[in-house]
C-alpha positions in Angstrom: 55.8 19.3 56.1 53.3 19.2 53.2 54.2 16.6 50.6 54.4 18.2 47.2 54.4 15.0 45.2 52.4 11.9 45.5 53.7 8.3 45.2 53.5 6.5 42.0 50.1 6.7 40.4 47.9 3.6 41.0 46.5 3.1 37.5 44.7 -0.1 38.5 42.4 2.3 40.3 42.7 5.3 38.1 42.3 3.7 34.7 38.5 2.9 35.1 38.0 6.4 36.5 39.8 7.9 33.5 37.7 5.9 31.0 34.6 7.0 32.8 35.7 10.6 32.7 36.5 10.4 29.0 32.9 9.0 28.5 31.4 11.8 30.5 33.4 14.5 28.6 32.4 13.1 25.2 28.7 12.8 26.3 28.6 16.4 27.5 30.5 17.7 24.4 28.6 15.8 21.8 25.1 16.5 23.3 26.0 20.1 23.7 27.3 20.5 20.1 24.4 18.7 18.5 21.6 20.6 20.4 23.4 23.9 21.0 25.0 23.8 17.6 21.6 23.3 15.9 19.8 25.9 17.9 22.7 28.3 17.4 22.6 27.8 13.6 18.9 28.8 13.6 19.5 31.8 15.8 22.6 32.8 13.7 20.5 32.6 10.5 17.8 34.8 12.2 20.5 37.3 13.3 21.9 37.4 9.8 18.5 37.5 8.1 17.1 40.4 10.2 20.1 42.6 9.6 19.3 45.8 7.5 19.0 44.9 3.8 18.9 41.1 4.3 16.3 38.4 3.6 13.8 39.3 6.4 15.0 42.7 7.6 13.7 43.6 11.0 15.6 46.2 13.0 13.7 45.5 16.3 14.2 41.8 16.3 17.8 42.1 15.3 18.6 44.7 18.0 16.9 42.6 20.7 18.7 39.4 19.7 22.0 41.2 19.3 21.8 42.6 22.8 20.8 39.2 24.3 23.7 37.5 22.6 26.2 40.2 23.6 25.0 39.9 27.3 25.3 36.1 27.5 28.5 35.5 25.5 31.1 37.3 27.7 30.0 35.7 31.0 32.6 33.3 32.3 31.1 29.8 32.2 31.8 29.0 35.8 29.7 32.1 36.8 27.1 31.2 34.2 26.8 27.7 35.8 26.0 29.3 39.1 23.6 31.9 37.6 21.7 29.2 35.7 21.2 27.0 38.8 17.6 28.0 39.5 16.5 27.5 35.9 18.6 24.3 35.6 16.6 22.9 38.6 13.3 23.8 37.0 14.2 22.3 33.6 16.1 19.1 34.6 15.1 18.7 38.2 18.6 18.9 39.7 21.6 21.2 39.8 24.1 18.4 40.3 25.5 15.9 37.8 26.3 15.5 34.2 22.7 16.3 32.9 22.7 19.4 35.1 26.0 20.5 33.5 24.7 19.9 30.0 21.8 22.3 30.2 23.8 25.5 30.8 26.4 24.2 28.4 23.7 24.0 25.7 22.4 27.5 26.5 25.9 29.0 26.3 26.7 27.0 23.2 23.6 28.3 21.4 24.5 31.9 21.9 28.2 31.4 21.1 27.3 29.5 17.9 24.8 32.1 16.8 27.4 34.8 16.6 29.9 32.5 14.8 27.2 31.6 12.3 26.2 35.2 11.7 29.8 36.3 11.2 30.4 33.6 8.7 27.2 34.3 6.7 27.9 38.0 6.4 30.7 37.6 3.7 28.4 35.6 1.4 28.1 37.4 -1.9 24.7 39.4 -1.9 24.6 39.0 -5.7 24.1 35.3 -5.4 21.2 35.9 -3.0 19.6 38.5 -5.3 20.0 36.1 -8.2 18.1 33.4 -6.3 15.4 35.9 -5.4 15.0 37.0 -9.0 14.4 33.4 -10.0 11.5 33.2 -7.5 13.2 31.2 -4.8 11.6 31.5 -1.3 13.5 32.8 1.6 13.8 29.4 3.1 15.0 27.9 -0.1 17.7 30.6 -0.4 18.9 29.9 3.1 19.0 26.1 2.4 20.4 26.1 -1.1 22.5 29.3 -1.4 23.3 30.9 2.0 24.4 27.8 4.0 26.2 25.9 1.2 28.2 29.1 0.3 29.3 29.5 3.9 29.7 25.8 4.6 33.5 25.6 4.7 34.0 28.5 7.1 31.1 27.2 9.2 32.7 23.8 9.6 35.9 25.5 10.8 33.8 27.7 13.1 32.2 24.6 14.6 35.6 23.0 15.1 36.6 26.2 17.0 33.3 25.8 19.0 34.3 22.2 19.9 37.3 23.6 21.7 35.1 26.1 23.6 32.6 23.3 24.6 35.4 21.1 25.7 36.7 23.9 27.9 33.2 24.3 29.4 33.0 20.5 30.1 36.2 20.8 32.1 34.3 23.0 34.6 31.4 20.6 35.0 33.2 19.0 37.9 32.2 22.0 40.1 28.6 20.8 40.0 29.4 17.1 40.1 29.3 16.7 36.3 32.5 14.6 36.1 34.6 14.6 33.0 38.3 15.0 32.3 38.5 18.4 34.0 37.2 16.9 37.3 39.5 13.9 36.9 42.5 16.2 36.5 41.6 18.3 39.5 40.3 15.6 41.9 43.0 12.9 41.2 45.8 15.0 39.9 46.0 18.6 41.3 44.4 17.9 44.7 46.6 14.8 45.2 49.8 16.5 43.8 50.0 13.9 41.0 51.2 15.6 37.9 51.1 12.3 35.9 47.3 12.2 36.3 46.9 15.9 35.5 49.0 15.7 32.4 47.3 12.5 31.2 44.0 14.4 31.2 45.6 17.4 29.5 47.2 15.3 26.7 43.9 13.5 26.1 42.1 16.8 25.7 44.9 18.1 23.3 44.5 14.9 21.2 40.8 15.3 21.0 41.2 18.9 19.8 43.8 18.0 17.3 41.7 15.2 15.8 38.6 17.3 15.5 40.5 20.3 14.1 42.3 18.1 11.6 39.1 16.5 10.3 37.5 20.0 10.1 40.4 21.4 8.1 40.4 18.5 5.7 36.6 18.8 5.0 36.8 22.6 4.7 39.7 22.3 2.3 37.7 19.9 0.0 34.7 22.1 0.1 36.7 25.2 -0.8 38.3 23.3 -3.8 34.8 22.5 -5.1 33.7 26.1 -4.9 36.7 27.3 -6.9 
């Protein structure tokens, strides 16, 4: 008869593994957010700027980028991990481990961020951009001093939402030996029928999300008050 529950969790063994898993998750998430978030911001500004009637209107560039983003974004990350394996090997030299997980995470994060950035830049008042243009401001200056600052509050909330998505991606890194809380929950919780371990990982991830979302909400609230 298959045993459906394990004996009491041995935290003298599990505790170091848990701390290591938290470190791996934070490493993957932070590196992905910094690199993918920055590249996505640039790509999102380009998507917005090449739209018809915008700063550097270019229908061909916009259509090509729009199609690429629409192709990549809907792919489930676990499938994307497998599809990116050959390119991951070329870029990082291996398809196994934390670094190998970070590369496809950065790629996916870049495309996901770009759409979030574009969508949050679209509502910016065109009148403000035209006013900056009439004063002789360059396109780069308009982006830096008008466009981004005006959309900063919703962008911060968008990046908080992105954090949740990246955390979700990191949970799948265990499939390629990337470690992290997701792998900890599966390997030492689910596969050993230990619900305590599984729920410990779940609660830690929930706390991480709540902390980041709370900070983002507070910052966005202050920025919105300043703009009023």
